[in-house]
N, C-alpha and C positions, 0 to 999 in steps of 0.2 A: 251903400249906392243905389243904385239906379239903371240895366243894364249898360255898366261902363261908368256914367255919370257917376259925379258925386252929386249929392240933390245938399243943398242950402235949408233949415228950418230948426224953428225956435222948439226947445225941448217939451216944451210945458203948451206944447202943438197936442201932441203927446199922448198923454197921462186924460184918462178915459174915456179914451175913443174904443169905438166894440173895433175887437180886431174880428176877416175875413179871408177862408181864403177867395183862392180864384176863382175855386166856382161856387163862391158864395155861400160856403159852411160859413160857421160860425166857432169862432177859437174857443172869444173871449175879450175881460178887459187890460189895459196894455195900466194897468196903478206905477211901470216907473221903468223909468231906462239908466240899463250899465255902460259905463262911458270908460273912454281905452285911460292913462289919464296923460299923457307920452301927444299926443293928436287933437285929444279932445274928440275921437269920435264914435259917433255906438255903435258898439258892440249889438249889445240885445237887448228886451223890452221882457222886462218880468211879464207876466199873463195872467192874469189871478180868473177868476171865475171861469174855467179851465174846459172847456167841451171834451168829454169825461169821451164820445165814440174815436176823438181824435186820438189822447192824448190816455194811457191808464195813469196819471199824478190823487189817482184816491183823494183830497180834499186839498192837494195844495198848490199852489199854481208852478207856474212854465219857465223857461227858460230860451227864450225862439229869441236864436240869431237876428241881429238884421238886415244879411246879409241875403234872406228869406222874405224881405217886408222886395213889393216892385207897388209902392201907391200909395199914397198920406196924402189923408183928403176930410171931410168929414165925416171917414171911416180912416183905419189900414187897414191893407188887399197884402197877404203874405202868400209862397204862392201858395199850391196843396202840399201838405207831408204826404211822403210815397210810404206802401205798410213795402215792409222784407219781411221777403221766406225767414227760417228760422234756415244759419248758416251762414247764410249775407253780410256782409258790412254793414251799414249803418249807419249816418249821423243824431243821436238822439241830442234831442232839448231836457237841459239838464230839469232837473225842476229843486222850485226852492219854498219853500215855511211862509205863505203869503202873514203881509199884516194887518189883522184889520182896523 
């Protein structure tokens, strides 16, 4: 969903796209899509080749919540992640083991 509006997209158009933040920072490459089974809605994007300056995941990939995505075209854009001070609550992007 973009701005509260549902967006219809072919899943295959997402695979292999580079993902950037709205500030133009490279996040990684979309390897897979996680779908919620009852509605068929995209829940998250499995991203590999992750920018380690944004996410401390070592050699693993990261699952980016699809609600963070703001645009999809030749590339995909997502909201820029916010660094949170110790003790503050934040929403983490979970790690996953990338399949090569």
